C-alpha positions, 0 to 999 in steps of 0.5 A: 109862586114857590120860593125856588121859582122866585130864586130862579127868577132872581138868578135870571135877573142877575145874569141880565144885570151882569150882561149889562155891566159887561157892556158898560165895562167894554164901553167904558172910557176909563180903566177905573170905571171898567174895573168897577163894573168887572168887580161888580160882576164878580160880586154878583157871581158870588150871589148867584152861587149862594142862590144856587146853593139855596135851591139845591138845599131846598131840593134836598129838603123836599126829597127828605120830607117828600113834600113839595114847596107848596105843601110846606 
């Protein structure tokens, strides 16, 4: 499995985790707990952005070298 494919899987997993955190936040009985879940979702947004940037950088590198990830 290529690195970009693995990164895409990570992003999909993060989206799933964010969905779960959203459900937990909505069902939370206290404002403090809800805030923790929301803060964690925001942090995961940053992680997703970093991972997406990694995919873009990889794609650029592959276009410049003319090689696929498997050939590297």
